N, C-alpha and C positions, 0 to 999 in steps of 0.2 A: 504494500500500500504506500502511496506517495506521501511525503512529508509536506503538508500544506502550510505548516507553521512558518517555514523558511521563505515561502513565496509571498506571504501577505505583508505588504509594506506597513510600516508604523506611521504615526502621524507626521513625524519629521520628514520622512521620505516623501509622503504625499504632498506636504507643503512645498518641498523642494521641486517636485515635478510640476506643480501648478503655478509657481512663481514666474512671472514674465522675465525675459532675459534683458530687455532694454526699456527705456522710458516710453517709447511709442507703443510697445506691446502692453505695457502696464495701463496706459491711457485707453487703449482699445478694450482691454479686459474690463476696466472700470465702466466704460460706456455700455458694454454688453450687459453687465450686471444691473446697471440703472434701467436699461430698456427692458430687461427681463422682469425686474421688480415692478415697473409701471404696467407692463402687460399683465402680470399676475394680478395686480390690484384691480385693473380694469375688468378682467375676466371674472374675478370674484364679485365685483359690484354688479356686473351684468347677470351673473348667476343668481344673486340675491334678488335683483329686480324681477327676474323671470319667476323665481320661487314665490314671490309676493304677488304675482299676477299683474305687475306693472310693466309688462313687456309691450313696448310700442314698435317692435320690429316690423310687424305686419301692418301697422296703421298707415 
């Protein structure tokens, strides 16, 4: 049976892999995170409106 414990990266290794290598990459990563956060908030709000019956999509 394979030893999976050695293959699983720890938190420090994961952070090292996800850190951008230059300032431009860091800026792009930050922008993507902001866009994703705004999209998630928008979709959550739309889901709540739809659940409350205040959906004006078809109006």
